[in-house]
C-alpha positions in Angstrom: 0.0 0.0 0.0 1.3 3.4 -1.0 0.8 6.6 0.9 -0.9 9.5 -1.0 2.6 11.0 -1.6 4.0 7.7 -2.6 1.1 7.2 -5.1 1.4 10.7 -6.4 5.2 10.4 -6.9 4.7 7.1 -8.7 2.1 8.6 -11.0 4.3 11.6 -11.7 7.2 9.4 -12.5 5.1 7.4 -15.0 3.9 10.6 -16.6 7.5 11.8 -16.9 8.6 8.6 -18.6 5.6 8.9 -21.0 6.5 12.5 -21.8 10.2 11.6 -22.3 9.2 8.7 -24.7 6.9 11.0 -26.7 9.8 13.5 -27.1 12.0 10.7 -28.2 9.5 9.8 -30.9 9.3 13.4 -32.1 13.0 14.1 -32.1 13.8 10.7 -33.5 11.6 11.4 -36.5 13.5 14.6 -37.1 16.8 12.8 -37.0 15.6 10.6 -39.8 14.1 13.4 -41.9 17.4 15.4 -41.6 19.4 12.3 -42.7 21.2 11.4 -39.5 19.3 8.1 -39.3 18.1 5.9 -42.1 14.6 5.0 -40.9 12.4 5.4 -37.8 9.4 3.7 -36.4 8.2 4.9 -33.0 5.9 4.2 -30.1 4.1 7.5 -29.8 0.5 7.0 -28.7 1.3 3.9 -26.6 3.1 5.6 -23.8 0.5 5.4 -21.1 -0.4 1.8 -21.8 3.2 0.8 -21.7 4.1 2.5 -18.4 1.0 0.8 -16.9 2.2 -2.6 -18.3 5.7 -2.1 -17.1 4.6 -1.7 -13.4 3.9 -5.4 -13.3 7.0 -6.7 -15.1 9.0 -8.5 -12.5 12.5 -10.1 -12.2 12.5 -13.4 -14.0 9.9 -12.3 -16.5 10.5 -12.1 -20.3 9.3 -9.7 -22.9 8.9 -10.8 -26.6 7.8 -7.7 -28.4 8.0 -5.6 -31.5 9.4 -2.3 -32.6 7.1 0.2 -30.7 7.9 -0.7 -27.1 10.3 2.1 -26.3 8.2 3.4 -23.4 8.1 0.0 -21.7 11.9 -0.2 -22.0 12.3 3.2 -20.4 9.8 2.4 -17.7 11.5 -0.8 -16.7 14.9 0.9 -16.6 16.2 -1.5 -19.3 16.9 1.3 -21.8 18.1 4.9 -21.7 17.3 7.6 -24.1 20.9 7.9 -25.1 21.0 4.1 -25.9 17.9 4.5 -28.0 19.4 7.2 -30.1 22.7 5.2 -30.4 20.7 2.4 -32.0 18.8 4.9 -34.2 22.2 6.0 -35.6 23.4 2.4 -36.0 26.3 2.8 -33.5 28.3 -0.5 -33.7 29.8 0.0 -30.3 27.9 -2.5 -28.0 28.6 -0.1 -25.0 26.6 2.5 -26.8 23.9 0.3 -28.3 23.8 -2.6 -25.8 20.8 -4.2 -27.6 22.3 -5.0 -31.0 25.6 -3.2 -31.4 24.1 -1.2 -34.3 22.9 -4.3 -36.1 19.1 -3.6 -35.7 16.8 -0.7 -36.5 15.7 1.5 -33.7 13.5 0.0 -30.9 14.7 -3.5 -31.4 15.7 -4.4 -27.8 17.5 -7.2 -26.0 19.1 -7.8 -22.6 22.0 -10.3 -22.2 21.1 -13.9 -21.6 24.6 -15.4 -21.7 28.1 -14.2 -20.7 31.1 -14.0 -23.0 31.9 -17.6 -22.4 28.3 -18.7 -23.4 27.2 -19.5 -19.9 23.6 -18.6 -19.0 23.2 -15.7 -16.6 21.0 -15.6 -13.5 17.9 -15.1 -15.6 15.6 -15.8 -12.6 16.7 -12.6 -11.0 16.9 -10.3 -14.0 14.3 -8.6 -16.1 14.7 -10.3 -19.5 14.1 -9.0 -23.1 14.3 -11.4 -25.9 15.8 -9.8 -29.0 13.1 -8.2 -31.2 12.6 -9.0 -34.8 10.7 -6.8 -37.4 8.6 -9.4 -39.4 5.0 -8.8 -38.4 3.9 -11.3 -35.7 7.3 -12.9 -35.9 7.6 -12.5 -32.1 4.5 -14.7 -31.5 6.0 -18.2 -31.9 9.0 -17.3 -29.7 6.6 -15.9 -27.0 4.9 -19.3 -26.8 8.2 -21.0 -26.1 9.3 -18.4 -23.5 6.0 -19.0 -21.6 6.1 -22.8 -22.1 9.5 -22.9 -20.5 7.9 -21.6 -17.3 5.6 -24.6 -17.4 8.6 -26.9 -17.9 10.4 -25.3 -14.9 7.3 -25.6 -12.7 6.9 -29.3 -13.4 10.6 -30.1 -13.3 11.9 -32.5 -10.6 15.4 -30.8 -10.9 14.4 -27.3 -9.6 17.6 -27.0 -7.6 19.8 -27.4 -10.6 17.7 -24.9 -12.6 17.1 -22.2 -10.0 19.3 -19.7 -11.8 17.0 -20.0 -14.8 13.6 -20.0 -13.1 11.9 -19.4 -9.8 9.5 -22.4 -9.8 8.1 -21.4 -13.2 6.5 -18.2 -11.8 7.7 -16.1 -14.8 5.4 -14.5 -17.3 6.2 -13.8 -20.9 4.9 -10.4 -21.9 4.2 -10.3 -25.6 3.3 -7.1 -27.5 1.8 -6.9 -31.0 0.1 -4.4 -33.2 -3.6 -5.0 -33.9 -3.1 -5.4 -37.7 -0.5 -8.1 -37.1 -3.0 -10.3 -35.3 -4.3 -11.1 -38.8 -1.1 -13.1 -39.4 -1.4 -16.9 -39.0 1.5 -16.7 -36.5 -0.8 -15.0 -34.0 -3.7 -17.5 -34.4 -1.5 -20.6 -34.2 0.2 -19.2 -31.1 -3.0 -18.2 -29.3 -4.4 -21.7 -30.0 -1.3 -23.4 -28.8 -1.1 -21.2 -25.6 -4.8 -22.0 -24.9 -4.2 -25.7 -25.2 -0.9 -25.8 -23.3 -2.0 -23.4 -20.6 1.2 -21.3 -20.3 1.8 -17.9 -18.6 1.6 -15.8 -21.8 0.3 -12.2 -21.6 -0.4 -10.7 -25.0 -0.9 -7.0 -25.3 -2.6 -5.9 -28.5 -2.1 -2.2 -29.4 -5.1 -1.3 -31.4 -4.8 2.0 -33.2 -7.4 1.2 -35.8 -5.1 0.8 -38.8 -2.5 -1.5 -40.3 -0.4 1.2 -42.0 -3.2 2.7 -44.1 -5.7 -0.2 -44.0 -8.5 0.2 -41.4 -9.2 -2.7 -39.0 -12.6 -3.5 -40.4 -10.7 -4.7 -43.5 -8.2 -6.5 -41.3 -10.2 -8.4 -38.7 -13.5 -10.2 -38.6 -16.0 -8.0 -36.8 -13.4 -5.3 -36.7 -12.2 -6.4 -33.2 -9.7 -9.0 -32.3 -11.2 -9.5 -28.8 -14.6 -10.2 -30.3 -13.2 -12.5 -32.9 -11.4 -14.5 -30.1 -14.4 -15.0 -27.9 -14.5 -18.7 -28.7 -11.0 -18.9 -27.1 -12.3 -17.6 -23.8 -11.5 -20.0 -21.0 -14.6 -21.5 -19.3 -15.0 -23.1 -15.9 -14.3 -26.6 -17.2 -12.3 -25.8 -20.4 -8.9 -24.7 -21.4 -8.5 -21.4 -23.3 -7.4 -17.9 -22.6 -8.7 -14.9 -20.6 -9.6 -11.8 -22.6 -9.7 -8.2 -21.3 -10.5 -4.9 -23.1 -9.0 -1.6 -21.9 -8.6 1.9 -23.2 -5.1 3.2 -24.1 -5.7 6.6 -22.5 -7.2 5.2 -19.2 -4.1 5.0 -16.9 -6.0 4.1 -13.7 -8.2 1.6 -15.4 -5.3 -0.2 -17.1 -3.3 -0.4 -13.9 -6.2 -2.0 -12.1 -7.0 -4.6 -14.8 -3.3 -5.4 -15.5 -2.5 -5.9 -11.8 -5.4 -8.3 -11.2 -5.1 -10.3 -14.4 -1.3 -10.7 -14.3 -1.4 -11.8 -10.7 -3.9 -14.5 -11.6 -1.8 -15.4 -14.7 1.3 -15.8 -12.6 -0.5 -18.2 -10.3 -2.6 -20.2 -12.7 -0.7 -20.1 -16.0 -3.9 -19.4 -17.9 -2.9 -17.2 -20.8 -4.2 -13.6 -21.1 -4.9 -11.3 -23.9 -5.3 -7.6 -23.3 -7.0 -5.8 -26.2 -5.8 -2.2 -25.7 -8.2 -0.1 -27.8 -8.3 3.6 -28.8 -4.5 3.9 -29.3 -3.5 7.0 -31.3 -0.6 7.5 -33.7 0.4 11.1 -33.5 3.1 10.7 -36.2 1.5 8.0 -38.2 3.0 4.6 -39.0 6.7 5.5 -39.7 9.0 8.0 -41.3 8.2 6.6 -44.7 5.0 8.6 -45.1 2.3 10.7 -43.5 -0.9 9.4 -42.0 -2.7 12.4 -43.3 -2.9 10.6 -46.6 -5.3 8.0 -45.4 -7.0 9.3 -42.2 -10.0 11.6 -42.4 -9.9 15.1 -40.8 -12.4 13.8 -38.3 -10.2 10.9 -37.3 -7.1 13.1 -37.0 -9.1 15.5 -34.8 -10.3 12.6 -32.6 -6.7 11.4 -32.2 -5.6 14.8 -30.9 -8.5 14.9 -28.4 -7.9 11.3 -27.1 -4.1 11.4 -27.1 -3.1 9.4 -24.0 -0.7 12.0 -22.7 -3.4 14.6 -22.9 -5.9 12.4 -21.1 -3.5 11.4 -18.4 -2.6 15.0 -17.8 -6.2 15.9 -17.5 -6.8 13.0 -15.0 -3.9 14.0 -12.9 -5.0 17.7 -12.6 -8.7 16.6 -12.0 -7.6 14.3 -9.2 -5.3 17.0 -7.7 -2.2 14.8 -8.2 -0.4 17.7 -9.9 -1.0 21.3 -11.1 -0.7 22.4 -14.6 2.4 24.4 -13.8 4.1 21.4 -12.2 3.4 19.3 -15.3 4.6 22.1 -17.6 7.9 22.2 -15.7 8.2 18.4 -15.8 7.5 18.4 -19.6 10.2 21.1 -20.2 12.7 19.1 -18.1 11.9 15.9 -20.1 12.5 17.7 -23.4 15.8 19.0 -22.2 16.8 15.5 -21.1 16.0 14.0 -24.4 17.9 16.6 -26.4 20.9 16.2 -24.2 20.8 12.4 -24.5 20.4 12.7 -28.3 23.5 15.0 -28.5 25.6 12.6 -26.4 24.6 9.6 -28.5 25.5 11.5 -31.7 28.8 12.7 -30.4 29.8 9.2 -29.2 28.8 7.7 -32.5 30.8 10.2 -34.6 33.9 10.3 -32.4 35.7 7.1 -33.6 34.7 7.7 -37.2 36.2 11.2 -37.1 39.3 9.8 -35.6 39.5 7.3 -38.5 38.9 10.1 -41.0 41.6 12.3 -39.4 44.2 9.6 -39.5 43.4 8.6 -43.1 43.5 12.3 -44.2 46.9 12.7 -42.6 48.3 9.6 -44.4 46.8 10.8 -47.7 48.4 14.3 -47.2 51.7 12.6 -46.6 51.6 10.5 -49.8 54.8 11.1 -51.7 54.3 11.9 -55.5 56.4 13.8 -58.0 53.6 15.3 -60.0 52.3 18.6 -58.7 48.8 18.1 -60.2 48.6 14.7 -58.6 49.8 16.2 -55.3 47.0 18.8 -55.4 44.3 16.1 -56.0 45.6 14.1 -53.1 45.5 17.1 -50.9 42.0 17.9 -51.9 40.9 14.3 -51.1 42.4 14.7 -47.7 40.7 18.0 -47.2 37.3 16.8 -48.3 37.5 13.9 -45.9 38.7 16.0 -43.0 36.0 18.6 -43.6 33.2 16.0 -43.7 31.3 16.8 -40.5 29.3 13.6 -40.5 31.6 10.9 -42.1 30.8 7.2 -42.3 33.3 4.4 -42.1 32.7 3.7 -45.8 33.7 7.3 -46.6 37.1 6.7 -45.0 37.7 3.4 -46.8 36.5 4.8 -50.1 38.8 7.8 -49.9 41.8 5.6 -49.1 40.9 3.5 -52.1 40.6 6.5 -54.4 44.0 7.8 -53.1 45.7 4.5 -54.0 44.1 4.5 -57.4 45.2 8.0 -58.0 48.9 7.3 -57.1 49.5 3.6 -57.5 53.3 4.0 -58.0 53.8 6.1 -54.9 56.1 4.6 -52.2 53.4 5.6 -49.7 50.9 3.2 -51.2 52.1 0.3 -49.0 51.3 2.3 -45.9 47.9 3.4 -47.2 47.1 -0.2 -48.1 48.2 -1.5 -44.7 46.0 1.1 -43.0 43.1 0.4 -45.2 43.4 -3.3 -44.5 43.4 -2.7 -40.7 40.2 -0.7 -41.0 38.6 -3.5 -43.0 39.6 -6.0 -40.3 38.2 -3.7 -37.6 35.0 -3.3 -39.6 34.6 -7.1 -39.9 34.5 -7.4 -36.2 31.9 -4.7 -36.0 29.6 -5.7 -38.8 30.3 -9.4 -39.7 31.0 -11.3 -36.5 29.0 -13.6 -34.3 26.9 -15.5 -36.9 27.7 -18.5 -34.8 29.2 -18.9 -31.3 32.9 -18.0 -31.5 34.0 -18.9 -27.9 34.1 -22.1 -25.9 30.4 -22.9 -26.7 31.0 -23.1 -30.4 30.0 -26.4 -31.9 33.2 -26.2 -34.0 35.2 -26.5 -30.8 33.8 -29.8 -29.8 36.5 -32.4 -30.1 35.8 -35.6 -32.0 35.4 -38.8 -29.9 35.1 -42.0 -31.9 32.3 -44.4 -31.2 33.5 -47.5 -29.4 32.2 -50.6 -31.1 33.0 -53.7 -29.1 33.7 -57.0 -30.9 30.5 -58.4 -29.5 28.4 -55.2 -30.1 24.8 -56.1 -30.8 23.5 -55.5 -34.4 20.3 -53.5 -34.0 17.9 -51.5 -36.1 18.8 -47.9 -36.6 15.8 -46.7 -34.6 16.9 -48.8 -31.7 20.2 -47.0 -31.7 18.4 -43.7 -31.3 15.9 -45.1 -28.7 18.7 -46.3 -26.5 20.6 -43.1 -27.0 17.6 -40.9 -26.1 16.9 -43.0 -23.1 20.5 -42.4 -21.8 20.3 -38.7 -22.7 17.1 -38.0 -20.8 18.4 -39.9 -17.8 21.6 -37.8 -17.7 20.5 -34.3 -18.7 17.5 -32.7 -17.0 17.6 -29.7 -19.4 16.7 -31.8 -22.5 13.1 -31.9 -23.7 11.6 -33.4 -26.8 8.3 -32.6 -28.4 6.5 -32.7 -31.7 3.8 -34.5 -33.6 3.5 -38.2 -32.4 6.7 -37.9 -30.3 5.1 -38.6 -26.9 2.5 -41.4 -26.6 3.6 -43.5 -29.6 7.3 -42.6 -29.3 7.5 -40.9 -32.8 6.5 -42.4 -36.1 9.7 -44.3 -36.4 9.9 -45.3 -32.7 13.0 -43.3 -31.7 11.2 -42.3 -28.5 9.2 -45.6 -28.0 8.4 -46.1 -24.3 10.4 -43.1 -23.2 7.5 -40.9 -22.3 6.3 -43.4 -19.7 9.9 -43.6 -18.3 10.8 -39.9 -18.3 7.5 -38.2 -18.0 4.9 -36.4 -20.2 6.4 -33.1 -19.1 9.7 -33.9 -20.9 8.7 -36.0 -23.9 5.4 -34.7 -25.2 3.0 -34.6 -28.2 2.0 -31.4 -29.9 -0.7 -30.4 -32.3 -0.1 -30.3 -36.0 1.5 -26.8 -35.9 5.1 -26.7 -37.1 5.4 -23.0 -36.8 4.8 -23.0 -33.1 6.7 -26.2 -32.5 9.7 -24.2 -33.7 8.6 -21.3 -31.6 8.2 -23.5 -28.6 11.8 -24.6 -29.0 13.1 -21.1 -29.6 11.8 -19.8 -26.3 12.9 -22.8 -24.3 16.4 -22.6 -25.8 16.7 -18.9 -25.0 15.9 -19.7 -21.4 18.7 -22.2 -21.0 16.9 -25.5 -21.7 18.0 -27.9 -24.5 14.9 -28.6 -26.6 14.8 -31.2 -29.4 11.9 -30.0 -31.5 10.7 -32.6 -34.0 9.4 -31.7 -37.5 8.0 -35.0 -38.5 9.1 -34.9 -42.2 11.5 -32.6 -43.9 8.8 -31.3 -46.3 7.0 -29.9 -43.3 9.9 -27.7 -42.4 8.4 -25.0 -44.8 5.7 -24.4 -42.2 8.4 -23.5 -39.6 10.9 -21.9 -41.9 10.1 -18.3 -41.1 11.0 -18.3 -37.4 14.0 -20.5 -38.2 15.3 -18.1 -40.8 14.3 -14.7 -39.3 14.7 -15.5 -35.6 16.9 -18.5 -34.9 19.4 -18.0 -37.6 19.9 -14.3 -36.7 19.8 -14.5 -32.9 23.5 -14.7 -32.2 24.4 -12.2 -34.9 21.7 -9.6 -34.1 22.7 -9.5 -30.4 26.4 -9.8 -31.0 26.6 -12.9 -29.0 24.5 -11.8 -26.0 21.8 -14.4 -26.9 22.3 -18.0 -27.9 19.5 -20.2 -29.1 20.7 -23.9 -29.0 17.6 -25.3 -30.6 17.9 -28.7 -32.3 15.4 -29.5 -35.0 15.1 -33.2 -35.5 13.5 -34.2 -38.8 13.7 -37.0 -41.4 13.5 -37.2 -45.1 14.9 -38.2 -48.5 13.6 -41.3 -50.2 9.9 -41.3 -49.2 7.4 -41.4 -52.0 5.0 -38.7 -53.2 5.0 -35.1 -54.1 4.4 -33.8 -50.5 6.5 -36.3 -48.6 9.7 -36.9 -50.7 11.5 -33.6 -50.5 15.1 -33.0 -49.8 15.1 -29.2 -50.0 18.6 -28.8 -48.7 19.5 -25.9 -51.1 16.6 -23.9 -49.7 17.7 -24.7 -46.1 21.4 -23.8 -46.8 20.4 -20.4 -48.2 17.7 -19.6 -45.7 19.4 -20.8 -42.6 22.9 -19.4 -42.4 23.3 -19.2 -38.6 22.2 -22.8 -38.1 24.2 -25.9 -38.7 22.8 -28.5 -41.1 23.7 -32.1 -40.3 22.9 -34.9 -42.9 23.8 -38.2 -41.3 23.7 -41.4 -43.4 22.9 -43.6 -40.4 21.6 -43.4 -36.9 24.9 -43.9 -35.1 26.1 -40.9 -36.9 23.0 -39.0 -36.0 23.5 -39.7 -32.3 27.0 -38.4 -32.6 25.7 -35.2 -34.0 23.3 -34.8 -31.1 26.1 -35.2 -28.7 28.2 -32.6 -30.5 25.4 -30.1 -30.6 24.4 -30.6 -26.9 27.9 -29.6 -25.9 27.6 -26.3 -27.7 25.2 -23.3 -27.9 24.6 -23.3 -31.6 21.3 -24.2 -33.3 21.1 -27.0 -35.8 18.9 -29.2 -37.9 19.6 -33.0 -38.0 18.1 -34.7 -41.0 17.8 -38.4 -40.3 17.4 -40.8 -43.2 13.8 -42.0 -43.4 14.8 -45.3 -45.0 17.5 -46.0 -42.4 15.5 -46.8 -39.3 15.2 -50.5 -40.1 18.7 -51.0 -41.3 21.1 -52.8 -39.0 23.9 -51.0 -37.2 26.3 -51.9 -34.5 25.5 -50.3 -31.1 28.4 -48.2 -29.7 29.2 -48.7 -26.0 29.9 -45.0 -25.4 26.5 -43.6 -26.5 26.7 -40.4 -24.6 30.4 -39.7 -25.2 31.1 -40.1 -28.8 30.9 -37.1 -31.1 30.8 -36.4 -34.9 32.7 -33.2 -35.8 31.0 -30.6 -37.9 32.4 -29.8 -41.3 34.6 -32.9 -41.6 33.8 -35.2 -44.5 34.4 -38.9 -44.2 35.8 -41.1 -47.0 33.6 -44.2 -46.9 35.1 -45.8 -50.0 38.6 -45.2 -51.3 39.3 -45.1 -55.0 41.6 -43.7 -57.6 39.6 -42.9 -60.7 36.8 -40.5 -59.7 35.6 -38.7 -56.6 31.9 -38.9 -55.7 30.6 -36.4 -53.2 27.2 -36.9 -51.5 25.3 -37.4 -48.2 22.4 -39.1 -46.5 20.3 -41.7 -48.2 21.8 -41.2 -51.6 25.0 -42.8 -50.4 23.2 -46.2 -50.4 22.3 -45.7 -54.1 25.9 -44.7 -54.8 27.1 -47.9 -53.0 25.2 -50.1 -55.4 26.5 -48.1 -58.4 30.1 -48.1 -57.3 30.1 -51.9 -56.6 29.0 -52.4 -60.2 31.4 -49.9 -61.6 34.2 -51.7 -59.8 33.5 -54.8 -61.9 34.2 -52.6 -64.9 37.5 -51.5 -63.5 36.4 -48.0 -62.4 37.7 -47.2 -58.9 35.4 -44.7 -57.2 36.3 -42.7 -54.1 33.1 -41.9 -52.2 32.9 -39.0 -49.7 30.1 -38.4 -47.2 30.2 -34.7 -46.4 28.3 -35.3 -43.1 27.3 -31.7 -42.8 26.3 -29.0 -45.3 26.7 -26.1 -42.9 29.6 -26.1 -42.3 31.0 -27.7 -45.4 34.5 -29.4 -45.6 36.3 -26.8 -43.5 39.7 -28.4 -44.1 39.3 -28.9 -47.9 39.6 -32.7 -47.8 37.5 -33.1 -51.0 40.0 -31.2 -53.1 42.7 -33.5 -51.8 40.7 -36.4 -53.2 40.3 -34.6 -56.5 44.1 -34.1 -56.7 44.3 -37.9 -56.7 41.4 -38.7 -59.1 41.2 -35.6 -61.3 37.5 -36.3 -61.8 34.5 -35.4 -59.6 30.7 -35.7 -59.5 28.3 -34.3 -56.9 25.1 -36.3 -56.2 22.1 -35.6 -54.1 18.3 -35.7 -54.1 17.7 -31.9 -54.1 16.5 -30.1 -57.3 18.9 -29.0 -60.0 20.9 -26.0 -58.7 20.3 -27.0 -55.1 22.7 -28.5 -52.6 24.7 -30.3 -55.3 25.3 -26.9 -57.0 26.3 -25.5 -53.5 28.8 -28.4 -53.0 30.1 -27.8 -56.6 30.6 -24.1 -55.8 32.4 -24.8 -52.6 34.9 -27.3 -54.1 35.4 -25.8 -57.6 35.6 -22.1 -56.5 36.4 -21.9 -52.8 38.8 -24.9 -52.8 40.0 -24.1 -56.4 39.3 -27.7 -57.5 39.1 -26.6 -61.1 42.9 -26.7 -61.2 43.0 -30.5 -60.9 40.3 -31.5 -63.4 40.9 -33.8 -66.3 37.2 -33.9 -67.2 34.3 -31.6 -66.7 32.7 -31.9 -63.2 29.1 -33.1 -63.0 26.1 -32.8 -60.7 23.5 -35.5 -60.5 20.3 -34.4 -58.9 16.6 -35.1 -58.6 14.4 -33.7 -61.4 13.1 -30.2 -61.3 9.6 -31.4 -60.6 8.4 -32.9 -57.3 8.8 -36.7 -57.0 5.9 -38.7 -58.3 4.1 -41.3 -56.2 5.2 -45.0 -56.1 8.4 -46.8 -56.5 8.7 -45.8 -60.2 8.0 -42.2 -59.4 10.9 -42.3 -57.0 13.2 -44.1 -59.4 12.6 -41.7 -62.3 12.3 -38.6 -60.1 15.5 -39.0 -58.1 19.0 -40.2 -58.9 19.2 -44.0 -59.4 22.1 -46.3 -59.7 21.8 -46.7 -63.5 21.9 -42.9 -64.1 24.9 -42.6 -61.8 26.7 -45.4 -63.6 26.0 -43.9 -67.0 27.2 -40.4 -66.0 30.4 -41.8 -64.4 31.1 -43.8 -67.6 30.8 -40.6 -69.6 33.2 -38.7 -67.3 35.7 -41.6 -67.5 35.4 -41.5 -71.3 36.4 -37.8 -71.7 
């Protein structure tokens, strides 16, 4: 309970934060329009709702939001105005922009989850912000996972070991989204999954009546997301969600509703949706255009009258919490604070670039030449660079390059070149680092441990290797969870988890609905919170449903936070030689190009797959493991060190030695190749067969070109479409490894056909590489 003075001071502080945030929006827009920043999208109109929301954000909670939550960040003390402007200017110094080191647009926030060594911080005792992404509704799948992790922690029997990650699962995930973005499928799938799972997810929908220029009656059924969601309302004997409607200008009303609803959510884990209506947009959608183009004069006038700051100010004066003069003084102080913070951010951003420009200008001025005209041009270049009041790093490097082009014979060129190279290296660290973990938690640092195969090792089906492996894994590691379609009760469609739900519990090995998008999201949130999820996508074709969060969120997480977040999600899937248009895909080329930032493992058997899981679980990097669908019933020898052996990433394995031609492939195709090479051997053609094992990374030590030096001929084979993964492997070996130097015949790729694979055994035979086709191509190569 607060005294009147305590209550008054709290309200005054909230109003001050709201005013500061509004001034940030106004001044931020000017910075874009004057050219200091590239683009701006701001949270004006949402200030009062967000200060009310922030009052109930506690230590241990998580936010998964979008790019209009600046007021919330100021109110929670997790962002300063200076930091906000540093990000607006794309300052690459992580001390200035601690959210993304200049890699994200303004208002894309994050707090550290891991330390520099990749160890999880004490998240249970911090306020946590998961790194924002811009794709509309892209935050929704991750929000489900962040909330679901609380449910996992609450039901865990290993709470003591996990207490730095959770306080008995009491944490809420606060998710924010614009009303128009609720029309995305991501929103609906997430709300359905949350209602089924009963997880502590609080969704705040900011409803300003438009999606850019499109009014909400064209966006949403009945023009109201809360009305459209009424069927999701939790009943006395049903699951579901609780739904509340509040007004964005009603400070007291929102505080009352938020407090009661969030307290109940924390206790019961029944999800909540707050439909925050009558939000205004004083500056329109973004700096890319004016809302006067699509809003009527009457609407614009209404927005001025119902602006949340105006209404809060009126309420404070009416209730004698402040006088007009006091609030005017507060507003003036807030504006001064914002301007000063803006100026500091700009000065700190420019200072290192100006230092670079000054040093480069000095070197150019000192360039030795014998031609007076040439000397004058160099001096002008140096002067122009020095006089540039707002230089960019690219301006410095461009000027150095132009100087070297102008005087290529100067004895000073070596010094200019060395300085330019040092700036390039510095810029790589600022702009091109941290796609993957670079420290001790890098999967590339996991040392290889060979599987131990005793002489009396049992010969078992491939799925039994995985079943015994997963049993041992879940016994030893309480952070590991597995989930997906059919994973729990029946133990997955290929029996890798058969009987393990009964042994290890429904809370750790569980079924999901048919919802690949949020299966991925479920895994993202769990991984961000320090758990080790294995999220199953039943067949490789279905990965398309979950590709967006994998590409936009998982693949960029480590990069866009400059290593402050890790997302060690493992996607387990299976594919290759299944029949039919919708279940026979091997879209590895698509995955390679869409998922830089993940590792892609393509094991040919289940022992190899288990080794990949061991490698990945020792690291913090996300990955996809594509098991061979037609390998589960093939016999393999069971290793005795199931939890210890590892398969290194990026290291191919020669599975058949030869001297005449090198064959490069992976996965199920290797069994087709084995048939072909056995037959070719009878013709006297000796084939060296290489299993690349992983596509990302690919042959990091250039072993394939060493084979090519011996054979002088090469063919790349896989089941992807023409121009897919085989073309990728071709490019890596021919261009990157300079394999073209060792060729005695033209290199080839053998792939599936451009169309989807037809149904039936003959559809498979004629749609994908077959032994006869491989034999004929290799005969042609040998005949050249």
